C-alpha positions as CSV (number, residue, x, y, z in Angstrom):
1,M,18.1,-26.0,3.3
2,E,17.8,-23.4,6.2
3,P,14.4,-22.1,7.9
4,T,12.9,-18.5,7.1
5,I,12.2,-16.1,9.3
6,F,8.6,-16.8,9.3
7,E,9.1,-20.8,9.9
8,K,11.2,-19.8,12.2
9,Y,8.9,-17.5,14.4
10,R,5.6,-19.0,13.4
11,P,2.9,-17.6,15.7
12,A,0.6,-19.7,17.6
13,A,-1.9,-21.9,15.8
14,G,-5.0,-20.1,17.4
15,I,-3.8,-16.2,17.0
16,I,-3.8,-17.6,13.1
17,D,-7.3,-19.2,13.6
18,R,-9.4,-16.2,15.0
19,S,-7.6,-13.6,12.9
20,L,-8.9,-15.6,10.1
21,A,-12.6,-16.6,11.9
22,D,-14.8,-14.0,10.4
23,T,-12.8,-13.2,6.8
24,R,-15.1,-12.7,3.8
25,L,-14.4,-13.9,0.7
26,A,-14.8,-10.8,-0.9
27,C,-12.1,-7.7,-2.5
28,Y,-12.4,-5.0,0.4
29,W,-11.8,-2.8,-2.7
30,I,-14.7,-3.2,-5.0
31,E,-17.0,-4.4,-1.6
32,S,-16.2,-0.4,-0.2
33,I,-17.8,1.2,-3.6
34,S,-20.5,-1.3,-4.1
35,G,-23.8,0.8,-4.9
36,R,-22.0,4.1,-5.1
37,A,-19.9,3.1,-8.5
38,A,-21.7,4.1,-12.1
39,R,-23.0,1.5,-13.8
40,Y,-22.8,1.2,-17.9
41,P,-25.2,0.0,-20.5
42,R,-24.8,-2.8,-22.5
43,L,-24.3,-2.8,-26.1
44,E,-27.8,-3.9,-27.7
45,G,-26.9,-4.2,-31.7
46,D,-24.8,-2.8,-33.9
47,L,-22.0,0.1,-33.1
48,T,-19.8,2.2,-35.5
49,A,-16.9,4.2,-34.4
50,D,-14.0,5.9,-34.9
51,D,-12.0,4.0,-31.9
52,V,-12.8,1.2,-29.9
53,V,-10.7,0.3,-26.8
54,V,-11.7,-3.4,-25.3
55,G,-11.3,-3.6,-21.7
56,G,-12.2,-1.1,-18.5
57,G,-9.4,-2.0,-16.4
58,Y,-6.6,0.7,-16.4
59,A,-5.2,0.1,-19.6
60,G,-8.3,0.6,-21.3
61,L,-9.4,3.6,-19.4
62,W,-5.9,5.9,-19.8
63,T,-6.6,4.9,-23.7
64,A,-9.6,5.5,-24.0
65,V,-9.4,9.0,-22.0
66,K,-6.2,9.8,-24.4
67,L,-7.9,8.9,-27.5
68,K,-11.1,11.0,-26.5
69,T,-8.9,14.0,-24.9
70,E,-6.4,14.3,-28.0
71,H,-9.6,14.4,-30.3
72,P,-12.8,15.0,-29.0
73,E,-14.6,15.1,-32.2
74,R,-14.0,11.3,-32.6
75,R,-16.2,8.9,-31.6
76,V,-14.6,6.9,-29.2
77,A,-16.1,3.6,-27.2
78,L,-15.2,1.2,-24.6
79,L,-16.1,-2.3,-24.2
80,E,-16.1,-4.3,-21.2
81,A,-17.1,-7.8,-20.9
82,K,-18.4,-7.5,-17.2
83,R,-18.0,-4.6,-14.8
84,V,-15.3,-1.8,-15.3
85,G,-12.7,-2.5,-12.7
86,W,-13.9,-6.0,-11.8
87,A,-10.6,-7.7,-12.6
88,A,-7.4,-6.7,-11.6
89,S,-7.8,-3.5,-11.5
90,G,-10.2,-3.5,-8.5
91,R,-8.5,-6.0,-6.7
92,N,-4.8,-5.1,-6.6
93,G,-2.8,-4.2,-3.7
94,G,-3.4,-0.5,-5.1
95,F,0.7,0.8,-5.2
96,C,1.2,3.0,-8.1
97,E,5.0,2.5,-8.7
98,A,7.4,5.1,-10.6
99,S,8.6,1.5,-12.2
100,I,7.2,0.7,-16.0
101,T,9.6,-2.4,-15.7
102,H,8.9,-4.1,-12.9
103,G,11.8,-2.3,-11.3
104,E,14.8,-1.6,-11.9
105,P,17.4,-4.8,-11.7
106,N,14.4,-6.0,-14.5
107,A,15.6,-2.9,-17.0
108,E,19.6,-3.5,-15.7
109,S,19.2,-7.0,-16.9
110,R,17.4,-6.6,-20.2
111,W,17.9,-3.2,-21.4
112,P,21.0,-2.0,-19.9
113,D,21.2,0.7,-22.3
114,E,18.0,2.2,-21.4
115,V,17.9,1.9,-17.5
116,D,18.6,5.5,-17.0
117,T,15.7,6.6,-19.7
118,L,13.5,4.3,-18.3
119,R,13.9,5.5,-14.8
120,R,13.1,9.1,-15.8
121,L,10.3,8.1,-17.8
122,G,9.0,6.1,-14.6
123,Y,9.3,8.8,-12.5
124,E,7.7,11.2,-15.1
125,N,4.9,9.0,-15.3
126,L,3.8,9.0,-11.9
127,D,4.2,12.8,-11.4
128,A,1.7,12.8,-14.7
129,I,-1.0,10.5,-12.9
130,E,-0.8,12.6,-9.6
131,R,-1.3,15.5,-11.5
132,F,-3.9,13.9,-13.7
133,V,-5.6,12.9,-9.9
134,A,-5.1,16.7,-8.9
135,E,-6.7,18.7,-12.4
136,H,-9.8,15.9,-12.6
137,G,-10.4,16.3,-8.8
138,L,-10.5,12.2,-8.8
139,D,-12.0,10.8,-5.3
140,V,-9.1,7.9,-5.0
141,D,-7.3,8.1,-1.5
142,F,-4.0,9.3,-3.5
143,E,-0.9,9.5,-1.5
144,R,2.4,9.8,-2.2
145,T,4.1,7.9,0.2
146,G,7.6,6.5,-1.2
147,Q,8.3,2.8,-1.0
148,L,10.2,1.0,2.0
149,A,12.0,-2.4,0.7
150,V,13.2,-4.3,3.8
151,A,15.4,-7.0,4.8
152,N,14.1,-10.1,6.7
153,E,16.7,-12.0,6.7
154,E,20.8,-11.3,6.9
155,Y,21.9,-12.3,3.6
156,Q,19.2,-9.8,2.1
157,L,21.8,-7.2,3.5
158,D,23.9,-7.3,1.2
159,W,21.3,-6.2,-1.4
160,V,20.5,-3.0,0.5
161,G,21.9,-0.2,-1.4
162,E,22.6,-1.7,-4.9
163,A,20.2,0.6,-6.7
164,D,22.4,3.1,-8.5
165,D,19.9,5.7,-7.5
166,P,20.9,8.9,-5.4
167,E,17.5,9.6,-3.8
168,V,17.2,6.1,-2.5
169,E,18.0,6.2,1.4
170,V,20.0,3.2,2.8
171,L,19.0,2.3,6.1
172,N,19.8,0.3,9.2
173,A,17.8,-1.6,11.2
174,Q,16.9,0.8,13.7
175,Q,16.1,3.2,11.2
176,T,14.1,1.2,9.4
177,R,12.5,0.3,12.7
178,D,11.7,4.0,13.3
179,R,9.8,3.9,10.3
180,V,7.8,0.6,10.5
181,N,8.5,-1.4,13.5
182,S,8.7,-5.0,13.1
183,P,11.2,-7.1,14.8
184,T,12.0,-8.8,11.7
185,F,13.4,-5.9,9.7
186,L,17.7,-5.7,9.3
187,G,17.7,-2.9,7.1
188,G,16.0,-1.7,4.5
189,E,15.9,0.9,1.6
190,F,13.7,4.0,0.9
191,S,12.6,5.3,-2.1
192,P,10.8,8.9,-2.1
193,R,9.2,9.3,-5.3
194,E,9.2,5.8,-5.8
195,N,5.3,5.2,-4.8
196,A,1.9,6.3,-4.5
197,N,-0.8,4.3,-2.1
198,L,-4.4,5.0,-3.7
199,H,-7.7,3.0,-3.7
200,P,-7.7,0.9,-6.4
201,A,-11.3,0.2,-7.3
202,K,-11.6,4.3,-6.6
203,L,-9.5,4.9,-9.6
204,A,-11.2,2.7,-12.0
205,A,-14.7,4.0,-11.0
206,E,-13.5,7.9,-11.2
207,L,-11.6,7.0,-14.6
208,A,-14.9,5.5,-15.7
209,R,-16.7,8.4,-14.6
210,H,-14.2,11.1,-16.5
211,A,-14.2,9.3,-19.5
212,A,-18.1,9.1,-20.0
213,E,-18.4,12.7,-18.8
214,I,-15.8,13.7,-21.8
215,G,-17.6,11.8,-24.3
216,V,-16.7,8.0,-24.3
217,E,-19.5,6.3,-24.9
218,V,-18.9,3.4,-21.9
219,Y,-20.7,-0.1,-22.0
220,E,-20.6,-3.0,-19.6
221,Q,-21.8,-6.7,-20.1
222,T,-20.3,-6.6,-23.5
223,R,-18.0,-9.5,-24.6
224,V,-15.7,-9.1,-27.7
225,V,-15.6,-12.6,-29.1
226,R,-13.9,-12.3,-32.1
227,L,-12.0,-9.3,-34.3
228,Q,-11.1,-9.7,-38.1
229,G,-10.1,-6.6,-40.2
230,R,-9.1,-6.2,-44.4
231,P,-6.8,-3.4,-45.9
232,D,-8.3,-0.3,-46.6
233,E,-11.7,-1.5,-44.4
234,P,-12.6,-0.7,-40.9
235,I,-11.9,-3.1,-38.0
236,E,-14.6,-5.3,-37.3
237,L,-15.2,-5.8,-33.5
238,E,-18.3,-9.1,-33.0
239,T,-19.8,-8.7,-29.8
240,E,-22.5,-11.6,-28.0
241,R,-25.1,-9.4,-29.2
242,G,-24.2,-7.2,-32.4
243,F,-21.1,-6.2,-34.5
244,V,-18.8,-2.8,-33.9
245,S,-16.8,-1.5,-36.4
246,A,-13.9,1.1,-36.0
247,E,-11.3,3.2,-38.0
248,R,-8.9,1.9,-35.0
249,V,-9.0,-0.3,-31.5
250,A,-7.0,-0.9,-28.8
251,L,-6.9,-4.6,-27.3
252,C,-6.0,-3.9,-23.3
253,T,-8.1,-7.2,-21.9
254,N,-4.9,-8.3,-19.2
255,V,-4.6,-11.7,-18.5
256,F,-7.6,-13.0,-20.8
257,P,-7.2,-14.4,-24.1
258,S,-5.7,-12.3,-26.5
259,L,-8.0,-11.5,-29.5
260,L,-5.1,-11.8,-31.6
261,K,-3.9,-15.3,-32.1
262,R,0.1,-14.7,-32.5
263,Y,-0.4,-13.4,-28.6
264,A,-1.9,-16.6,-27.1
265,F,1.0,-17.7,-25.3
266,H,2.6,-14.5,-24.2
267,T,0.8,-14.4,-21.1
268,V,-0.4,-17.0,-18.2
269,P,-2.3,-15.9,-15.2
270,V,-1.0,-16.4,-12.1
271,Y,-3.1,-15.6,-8.4
272,D,-2.1,-13.7,-6.1
273,Y,-3.5,-13.5,-2.4
274,V,-4.3,-10.9,-0.4
275,L,-5.6,-10.1,3.3
276,M,-7.2,-7.0,4.8
277,T,-7.3,-6.1,8.3
278,E,-10.1,-4.4,10.5
279,P,-9.0,-0.7,11.3
280,L,-6.1,-0.6,14.1
281,T,-7.1,1.4,17.1
282,D,-4.5,4.4,18.1
283,K,-3.0,2.0,20.5
284,Q,-2.3,-0.6,17.4
285,L,-0.9,1.8,15.2
286,D,1.2,3.3,17.6
287,S,2.9,0.1,18.1
288,I,3.9,-0.2,14.8
289,G,4.8,3.1,13.5
290,W,4.1,3.9,10.2
291,A,3.8,7.6,10.3
292,G,4.9,7.8,7.0
293,R,2.6,5.5,5.6
294,E,5.0,4.1,2.8
295,G,4.3,1.6,0.6
296,L,5.7,-1.6,2.1
297,A,7.6,-4.7,1.0
298,D,10.3,-7.1,1.5
299,M,13.6,-8.1,-0.7
300,A,12.6,-12.2,-0.6
301,N,11.9,-13.7,-3.9
302,Q,8.7,-14.7,-2.6
303,F,7.7,-11.5,-1.3
304,H,5.4,-9.7,0.7
305,Y,3.7,-6.5,0.1
306,S,2.0,-4.1,2.7
307,R,0.1,-0.6,3.4
308,L,-2.3,1.5,5.5
309,T,-5.5,2.3,3.6
310,S,-7.4,5.7,4.5
311,D,-9.3,4.4,7.4
312,N,-5.7,1.9,8.8
313,R,-6.5,-0.9,7.8
314,I,-3.2,-3.4,6.9
315,L,-3.3,-4.7,3.4
316,W,-1.2,-7.7,3.2
317,G,-0.5,-9.7,0.0
318,G,2.0,-11.4,-1.7
319,Y,4.3,-14.5,-1.2
320,D,2.2,-17.2,-3.1
321,A,2.1,-16.8,-6.7
322,V,-0.1,-19.6,-7.9
323,Y,-0.1,-21.2,-11.6
324,F,-2.8,-23.8,-11.9
325,A,-2.5,-26.2,-14.2
326,G,-4.0,-25.7,-18.0
327,G,-3.7,-21.7,-17.1
328,R,-7.2,-21.3,-16.9
329,I,-9.0,-18.7,-14.6
330,R,-11.5,-19.8,-12.1
331,H,-13.6,-17.8,-9.8
332,R,-13.1,-21.3,-7.2
333,Y,-8.6,-20.6,-7.8
334,E,-9.7,-17.4,-5.1
335,D,-10.9,-19.2,-2.4
336,R,-7.1,-21.2,-1.5
337,M,-7.3,-20.9,2.3
338,E,-4.2,-22.8,1.9
339,S,-2.5,-19.4,1.0
340,H,-4.5,-17.0,3.2
341,R,-3.8,-19.1,6.4
342,K,0.1,-18.8,5.3
343,L,-0.3,-15.3,4.7
344,A,-1.8,-14.6,8.2
345,S,1.2,-16.5,9.8
346,H,3.8,-14.6,8.2
347,F,1.8,-11.2,9.3
348,F,2.0,-11.7,12.9
349,T,5.3,-13.1,12.4
350,T,6.3,-9.4,11.1
351,F,3.8,-7.8,13.5
352,P,3.9,-10.0,16.4
353,Q,2.5,-6.9,18.5
354,L,-0.9,-7.3,16.7
355,A,-1.9,-10.7,17.8
356,G,-5.6,-10.6,18.3
357,L,-5.6,-8.3,14.8
358,R,-8.8,-10.1,13.0
359,F,-8.8,-10.1,9.1
360,T,-12.4,-8.8,7.7
361,H,-11.3,-9.9,4.3
362,R,-9.6,-12.2,2.0
363,W,-9.7,-12.5,-1.8
364,A,-7.2,-12.9,-5.0
365,G,-6.4,-11.2,-7.9
366,V,-5.5,-13.2,-11.3
367,I,-1.9,-11.6,-12.6
368,D,-1.1,-11.8,-16.6
369,T,2.5,-12.7,-16.0
370,S,4.6,-12.2,-19.3
371,T,8.2,-13.9,-19.3
372,R,9.9,-10.4,-19.4
373,F,8.2,-10.1,-16.3
374,C,6.5,-6.5,-17.4
375,A,4.3,-5.3,-20.3
376,F,4.7,-5.7,-24.0
377,W,2.8,-4.1,-26.8
378,G,1.6,-6.0,-30.1
379,Q,0.1,-4.8,-33.2
380,A,-2.2,-6.0,-36.3
381,H,-3.7,-4.7,-39.2
382,Q,-1.2,-2.1,-40.5
383,G,-0.8,-0.6,-36.6
384,R,-4.8,0.0,-36.7
385,V,-4.7,-2.7,-34.0
386,Q,-2.6,-2.1,-31.2
387,Y,-2.4,-4.2,-27.8
388,V,-0.6,-4.4,-24.9
389,A,-0.4,-6.6,-21.8
390,G,2.0,-9.0,-19.8
391,F,2.1,-6.0,-16.7
392,T,2.7,-9.0,-14.4
393,G,0.9,-7.2,-11.0
394,L,2.9,-4.0,-11.4
395,G,0.2,-2.3,-13.5
396,V,-1.5,0.0,-12.0
397,G,1.4,3.2,-12.6
398,A,3.0,1.1,-15.7
399,T,-0.5,1.1,-17.8
400,H,-0.8,4.9,-17.7
401,F,2.4,5.0,-19.8
402,A,1.1,1.8,-21.7
403,A,-1.7,3.8,-23.0
404,D,0.5,6.5,-23.7
405,V,2.7,4.3,-26.0
406,I,-0.5,3.1,-27.6
407,V,-1.8,6.1,-28.3
408,D,1.4,7.3,-30.0
409,R,1.6,4.2,-32.3
410,L,-2.2,4.6,-33.4
411,E,-1.8,7.9,-34.4
412,G,1.5,7.0,-36.3
413,R,4.1,9.5,-34.0
414,I,7.8,8.3,-33.3
415,T,8.3,9.2,-29.9
416,E,11.0,8.9,-27.7
417,R,8.4,6.4,-25.6
418,T,7.6,4.5,-29.0
419,E,11.6,4.1,-29.9
420,L,12.6,2.2,-26.6
421,E,13.6,-1.5,-26.8
422,M,11.7,-2.0,-24.5
423,V,8.4,-1.2,-26.4
424,R,9.7,-1.9,-29.7
425,Q,10.5,-5.9,-28.7
426,V,8.2,-8.5,-27.7
427,P,9.4,-11.3,-25.3
428,L,9.4,-15.0,-25.9
429,P,6.0,-17.0,-25.3
430,F,5.3,-19.6,-22.9
431,P,5.2,-22.8,-23.8
432,P,1.9,-25.0,-24.2
433,E,0.8,-27.4,-22.0
434,P,1.9,-29.4,-19.8
435,A,5.3,-27.8,-20.4
436,A,4.0,-24.2,-19.0
437,S,2.6,-25.7,-15.7
438,I,5.8,-28.5,-15.4
439,G,7.9,-25.2,-16.3
440,I,6.3,-22.6,-14.1
441,N,5.7,-24.8,-11.1
442,L,9.4,-26.0,-11.5
443,T,10.5,-22.3,-11.6
444,R,8.4,-21.3,-8.4
445,W,9.9,-24.8,-6.1
446,S,13.3,-23.1,-7.1
447,L,12.8,-19.9,-6.2
448,D,11.5,-21.0,-2.8
449,Q,14.5,-23.2,-2.2
450,A,16.5,-20.0,-3.4
451,D,15.0,-17.9,-0.4
452,H,15.8,-21.1,1.9
453,N,19.3,-21.4,0.5
454,R,20.3,-17.1,1.3
455,G,19.2,-16.5,-2.1
456,R,21.3,-18.6,-4.1
457,R,20.2,-19.5,-6.7
458,N,19.9,-22.8,-8.7
459,P,21.2,-24.2,-12.4
460,L,17.2,-23.4,-13.5
461,L,17.2,-19.9,-12.3
462,K,20.5,-19.2,-13.7
463,T,19.8,-20.1,-17.2
464,L,16.3,-18.3,-16.8
465,D,18.3,-15.0,-15.4
466,A,20.7,-15.6,-19.0
467,L,17.8,-16.3,-21.5
468,G,16.0,-12.9,-19.9
469,L,12.9,-15.1,-19.0
470,G,11.0,-14.1,-15.6
471,F,9.0,-15.2,-12.9
472,D,8.3,-14.2,-9.5
473,S,6.1,-14.1,-6.7
C-alpha cells in the first residue's frame, strides 16, 4: 500500500493542536443566524388540511411552497419535529450542485440511456433555483461559482477529462493552482455551470419565511409518530398532541425513520464531519488565490470538499464518512475529535501557507445514504402519499427537483420527470443489522485501500459496482 499525499506531508502536531484549541462544537451556519430566524408554533390538538408535508428540511419546504403556489386555495401544512432546517439542511457544506444523481459517473453506471437528459434537467433545476432566489429576494448568500475538482495523486490525473461534457474545462497543474494555490494540486476540471455556493441555514429559514408568507401553515416541535389511511378516506397522521387528516401527504423526513415501513431499510445514517476557519486576512487570502470562489473537491474515494464563505472563512469537510453500529442517530456522534483532527491535518497539507490559521467551529451532520447513492421516490395509499429520501449528501439542489417530482405525482401528472427510470425505480434496501454494519464498514475499508493503491478497486468494490450498490465518502 502506498501512503497518500496527506500521509506523506503531514503538518507538525503543534499546528493541528493550535488550530483546534478554541473550536466550538457547533454548526457555524446555524449559529450565525441564531436569534434572527423566525420561530413557528407547535401544533396543539387536531388539524384538517388538504395537503400535509412532513419534514422541515429543503425537500419538505420546497414541496410545501410548490403545492401552495399551485393551489393557493388549498390548506397546506408543514409539520417539523424540531426546528426548520436544524438537521442536514442547515449544517451541510452549502454546495448547490446541478447534478441530481450525485455526479455524472453515478448516472452513467445506472441509467446510461438517460445521462444526457439527467444532465440537462440538472442544469435546468439549478437555473430554476437561482431564478427563484432572485425573484423572491431570498437572502441566502447565493453565488454561482462553478465547481473545481482536483487531482492530488498522479493516478487521479487519468480521471481528469473523462466527463463527456463540452462545458468542462480540463486544467493542468499550473492552471489549477492559478485558481486555487495548493502544492498538492496536480491538475483538475472546472465546471462553470455545475455549482452555486450558498448559506444553507439561511436557505432553510428563507424558504420557511416565504412559505409562511404565501399561506403555508408551518409548525415546529410537532413530531409525527404514525401514518395510516384507508381507501376513499383521508390520510391520518398522529402527532404527539393530536391527529392531522389530509387528502394528500408528502413525506420528506430525510435520514429519519420512514413512516412507511416498506422503506425502513432503504437509507442508513452516515456521519460527515466539518471544520470552519476564522475569516482569512487579505494576506492569507492572497496566498491561496481563489478569486473565482469555486466550490472545491478532490477526486479520491474518500474526498474532501471546501469553499469560501461570504466573509472569507474556509469550510473544510468530508473524508471520514462514519456509520455507527446499529444505524442510530445520536447527538454524541457529532463530537468525534479523531475525525476533526484528521480534517485539520489534511487542511494544512493542502494549504501549508495558512499554518497558524485557527478553526472556530467543528460539527457533523448525518447523511441519508441509499444504495444507489442518490435520491429515490416511493409512494403509498394509491399515490396519495409520496415519499423521497436517500440524497446521500448532495441534496441542496436535488431536493428542489425532488419536490417537483412529488408535486407532479400528487397531481397525477405524467411528465418528463416522472417517467425517468431514476424516478420510477426504487433501489435495493440495506440488510438489517448486524449485516449492515459489517458490509458498510468493510466497504469503507475497501475504499480506503483503493485510495492507498492508486485507485485500484478490490473484488468487493468491483462486485458492488456490478450490482449497482454505491458507498462513498
